[in-house]
N, C-alpha and C positions, 0 to 999 in steps of 0.2 A: 809799469806794474805787471807782475806775472798773473796769469789767469789759470783757473782750474775748473773742470767739470766733474761733478760727483753724481754718478747715476746710482739711484737708490738712496738719495739724500734724505728721504723721509723715514728711513729705517734706523735701527739702533746704531750700527757701526757708521753708516753714512752720515748721520747727523753729528756724531762726535768728530768725524773727519772734517766736516765743514767747519766746525768751531776751531779746530787746530789750524787749518789752512788760513782762515781769517786772521788768527793771531799772528801768523807768519807774514801777513801783509798781502795775501793773494786776493784778487777779485774772484769770487766763487759763484758759479751757477750750479744750482741743485736741480735735480729732476727726479720725479717719482710719481706713483699713482696717488700719493697722499702726502700731506704735510707731516712733519714729525708729530708724534702722538702726545708727547709729554712736555714739550717746550717749544717756544717759537724758534723757527729756523734762523740761523745767523747768515744764511747765504745772501749775497748781494742781489741775486736774481733766482727765483724758484719757479719752475714750470711743472704744472700738473699735466702729465701726458702718459700715454701707453707706448713704451718702447718696443712692444711687439709689432708695431706698425712701422714699416720702413719710412714712410713720409714724416712720421713724428720724429724719428731719429734725425732725419735731415733737417727738420725745423729746429731741433735742439742744438745740433752740431752745425750751426750756421756761420761759424768763424773758426779761426785757429785757437786752440788752447795749448798752453805750455804743458799741462798735465791733465790726463783723463783717468778717472778712477771708476771702473765698472764693477759695482757691488750689487746691482739690481738682480734679484733672483726670486723665484718662487720657492720659499723654504719655510722651515719651522723646526720644532723640536721632535722628539721621538713619536709623540702622539699624532703628528702630521705626516712625517716622512715614512714611518715604518708600518702603517696600517695597510698599505696597498691601495687605499681608496683615492689617493691623489697622484698616483704615479704618472699618468698621462699628462695631467696639467703641469706637474713639476717639470717634466722633460720638454714638453711643448713650449711652455712659457719662457723658461730660462734659455733654451736653445735659440729661439727666435730673437730674444733680446740680445744675446751675444752676437749672433750673425748680423743683426742690423747695426749695432753699435760699431762693430769692427769695420763694416763696409762704409758706414758714414764717415768714420775717422780716416780711413784710407783715402776716400774721395776728397777730404779736406787736407790731406797730407799731414795729418796729425800722427806722430810716431810714438810718443811717450804715453803708453796706456798700461794701467795696472789692472789685473784681473784677480778677483778673490775666488779662488778655488776652495776646496774643503778637504779635511782629513777623511771625510766619508768616501773619498775615492780609493782609499787603500784596500787591498784585498782582504776579504773576510777571513781567509784561511790563515792569515798572519796575525789575527786578533782573536784567536780562540782561547788563549791562555791569559786570564786576567792579570797575572803577575808578570808576564813577559811578552807584551804585544810588540810587534815589529812595524815601525812606521818610518824607516829610513826612506829618503826620497827615491832611492834606486830600487826600492822593493815594490814599486807600483805594478810591475808586470811579472808574470802573467796576470792580467787584470781580472778581478773578481770582486767588485764592490758589493756591499750587502744591501744596497738600495738603488732604485732608479735615480734618486737624487745624486748618489755617488757616480753612477754611470754618466749622467749628464755633465757633471763637473769634469770627469776625465775626458769626455768628448771635447768640451770647450777648451780645456788645456791644450789639446792637440790643435784645435782651431787657431788659437792665439799663436802657437808656435809656428803653424803653417803660414800665417800672415807675416811673421818675422822673416821666414825663409823666402817667401815668394815676393814680398813687397817692401822689404827692407825696414819693416816697422820694429820698434824697440819695446815690445810688451814685456811686462814683469808679472810673474805668476806666484802667488802665495797660497799655501794650503793652511787655512785657518783651523785652529783647534779650539772649539767650544769657548767663544768669547762671551764675557758677561760683564755686568756693571749697571749703574743707575741709568734710568731712562730707556731701559730695554723692555720688551714685551714680558709681562709677568703673569698674565692670565689669558684665557680664551682658547687655549689649545695649541698655540704655536710657540709658547715659551719653552726655553731650554731648562735643563735640570737645575742649575743654581737658582734661577728665578722662580721656578715652580716650587722648589723646596723652601726657599725663603718665604714665599707666599703661604705655603701650608703651615710652616712654623709660626708665622705671624698670626694666622687665623686661629691656631690652636691655643688653648689655655695651658698654663703650667700643669704638667702631669698627664695631659691628654696624649693621644697617639695620632699619627698621620700615616697615610698609605703611601707606599712606593712600589713601583713595578719591579717584579723579579725578586731575587733573594738578597739584593743589595750588595752582593759581592762583585758585581761588575765594576770595572775600574775606568776612570777617565782622568784627564787633566783639564784644567780650566784656566783661561787667560783673561786677566783684567783688561778692560777696554783701553786704558791709557797705553799699556805696553803693545797692544795690537796696533794702535795708531802709530806709535813710534816705529815699530817694525815695518809697517806698511810704507811709511815715508822713506825710511832708510833703504828699503829695497827699491822703491821707485827711483830714487836718485843715485843708485849704484850702477855699476857696469855689469851686474849679474842678472840674467834673465830668470833663473829659477827653472822649474818649480822648487819652492823651498817651504819648509814648515815655519809657521809663526804660531807658536804655542808654548805652553809651560811644560816643564819636565817633572813637575810635582804631581805624581799620580796618586789618586785616592780612590777608595771604594765609595759607592754611593751611600753606604751605611756611615762611613766616616764623614762624608760631606754633610749628612743630616746632623751628626754629632757636633761638627764644627759650627753649623748655623745655630743649633739649639744653645750651644755654649755662648755664642755672641748675643743671642736673645735673652740669656739668663733664664732659660726654661729647661725643665726635664721633659723630654719628648720620647715616647715609645714609638716603635715602628711596626706597622702591619704590612707584611709582604703579600702583594696581590698579583695576579696575572696581568700582563700588559706588555706593550712593545718595549724592547730593551736595546735593540741594536747589537753591536758586537760585544763580546765578553770583556774585552780590554782594549784601551786605546790611550796612548801617551805620546806626546811630541818627542821627536828625536832632533836635537838641536846642534849636532856637530857641524852640519853643513852651513847653517846660518851664521854660526860663530866664526867659522873659517872664512866665509865669503864677505861678511859684513863687519867682522870684528865686534859683534854684538849679539846678545841673545837675551830673552826675557829672564828676569831673576827675582821678581817680586813674589812674596809668599802668597799662597791662596788665601790665607786668613786675612791679610791686609786688604785684599779686594772685597772679601765678604763683609768686612767691617764697614766698608763704605756702601755696599749694595744692600745689605739687610735693612738698615734704617730707612733707606729710600723706599723699599718695597713695603715695609711695615707702615710707613706714612700713607702709601697708596691704599693699603688695606683699610686703615682707619678712616681715611677720607671717604672711601666707598661705603663703609659702614654708616658713617654720618649721613651720607646722601640717602642711603636706604631708609634710615630712621626718619628722615624728613618725609619721605613718601608714606611710610607706615603711620605717621602721626596724623595724616590728613583723614578726616572723616567727612567725605562728601555727602551733601544732603540736597535733594532736589527741592524746588519750591513747594511741592506738595507734602514735603516731609519724608518722602520715601528715600531709600538708599539708591544712589545713582553714581555711576562711574564718571569721573571727570579727569581729564588728562592735565596734569600740572607740569610745568617746565621749571627746572632749576638749573642754574649754571653748574656745569661739571657733573650733572647727575648721572650721565651715562658712563663717562670715562673720567677717572681722576687724572689730573694733570699737575705739572709742577708750576707753582706760581712764578711769574716773571720769565 
């Protein structure tokens, strides 16, 4: 039986990757700081540990694995990455994790490692025109990412390539473009645009308005999770190192994204544009290289992914509303008849989860 290690298996992409590998018959070990938030992990073995510590990496990588997927990173949406408040943590935590995982794999003679980089490493100067951003893989230099998150991703790409050259490893590097889907973070500040907007639309009543950051004319492409996993596995098992984009070429404005979600929800939603972090003005995946090297590229329509994602997030919103209503309906009374606070515990009261 083949074996795989998924670092970051408690996260959105990692938990979906674990499911796919298990369906393919792999024995899978997952590792993260936390278990998946919205469903039970399907990993055969799951270790809660901090990969920023070298000894923890050595304990996790205590055997040979046929495939290692390094997805673990300190990351989030625009509200986390672009405020400047988390820059040092993002760079420190992710860089340490990559350094430790690579060294532990080298010492176990594990050669096949996938690294998830990000489109955030592309130069800001090539993404100022929202209608014509440049994200060809060969456009990465001269380097000028718009965030420290992007700089760390660029550093780590070079780190993995250096281990290829110096130690004969066979790492594969993908630049993910805005992955979305069910069982992803949808509230709390680290959610990305599709999840945040699905939540806002789900919370709003028909005819109400929601806030979005900026003028809404900034553009992005968004890739559904299933195609992300498919591209990841195809790259891992190819003879191509990368870096290569894994993303959709269907670029939309944020205003258009809101309209799509509102249409799926069957609501009329107005938009209030407010100041806030936005990132670059335009970004879209360029898929000529992945098509040429892997004879494959993502082709699913954005709407098809949103039609699967919106109902899931809507259900989470409704579940949380129900839990909040349970708390609100409690009228605590002390033995003397005075009002007194009592803490009550309900299953799933803090975080809505997916049954089963």
